N, C-alpha and C positions, 0 to 999 in steps of 0.2 A: 759346402753348399749352404746357402742361407735360406731362411724361410721367414715369412711375415710373422711378426710378434702380435699382430692384431688378432684378437679373439672375440667371441661374443660378449665377454665381460668388459672389453675396452670401451670407454666412453669417449666419443668424439664430439668436438664442437668446431664450428667454422665461423669465419668473419661475417659472411652474408651468403645469400642464395639469390641468383638472378631472378628479378621480378617476384621474389618470394615463392617461386614455383618449385616447391620441394619434391613434387612428384617427378618432374622431368630433370631437375638440376640439383637435387638435395644431396646432403652429405652421405647418404646411403650408397651413392654411386662411387665414392672414393675407393672402396675396397671390394667391389662386387665382381672383379675379374672379367668384366664385360667391356671389350674395346669399343663398343657402340655407345656406352654411357659415360658420363663424367659429372663431377661436381662442377658447377659454374657459379662463380661469385658475382655479386653486383659490383658496380664501380666503386672505387674508393682509393685512398692513398696507399693502402697496403692490404693484402689478403693473408689470412692465416688459417691454420688447422691446429687444433690442440687435441692431443690424445692422452687419456688418463688410463694407464694400465693397472690391472689388479695386483701386479707384483713389480718389483724392481726389474729393470731391463738393462741390457748392455747394447748400445747402438753399434752395429758393425757396418751398416750401410744406410744411406738415405737415398731412396729412389723416388724420383718425381717424373711426371710426364704431363706436358701441356698439350691441350687439344684446341681445335677450332681457331688456330691462328694466334692465340694468346701465348705470350712468353714473357718471362721476367728477366730483368737485367741483373738483379741482385737479390739474394735471399739470405736469411739468417735462421740458424737453428738455435733455439733456446731450450732449456730443460730445468727441471726442479725435482725435488723429492718431497713427498707429503705436502705440507702446507707452506713450504718455503716459497719465496718469490722466484719467478723465472729468472734465470741468468743466461747470458749469451754463451754459447759454446763455440760457434764458428759462423763466419760469413761464407756463402757459396755463390757462384756465378754461373747460372744455367746457360746453356747454349740456346740460340734462337731457332728452335725447331720443335717438332712434336714427337721426337723419339724418346724412349725410356732413358733417363739420365741417372747415373749411379755415382754417388760420392762416397768415398771410403775414408775412414779416420786416418789412414796412412798419408792422405793428401792434406790433412788439416794441420795447421801450424801449432795451435795451442788449445788447451782446454780450460774452460772456466769452471766446469763441474766435472767430477769423475763420471765417466760413462756408466760404470756399474751402479751408480746411485740415482738413476733416473726412473721416475714413474710417470712423468708428465712432459714429454718432449713437445715442442711447438715450432714447426717450420713456418716461416713468414717470408713473403716476397713482395717486391715492389713492381708495379706494372711498367 
């Protein structure tokens, strides 16, 4: 059984917030476990979330869920350790629906960085 690695010490950043309305659409809604809320980005060529963990992590799954009719055709997971530059780990292709989507490393072809050596994963997707 897997569990979320996000903890109170995890620092999150997002590409944008719809109309800068952080109360209704801010990043705090990414991990609040409330199906009635969500982070909502503003328009742009790509949207992203960066997580900075207080320790090294091993990515065993990537779970995403799109809400409100928005879906992505292609996404990319990047990662780094410490002050190193982000490097691409894998492209992923979400389905066009609002169900919880899970991607596991066993479906990923190759790795650009060792999974055990991440402390800053960054999923990014195109509208």
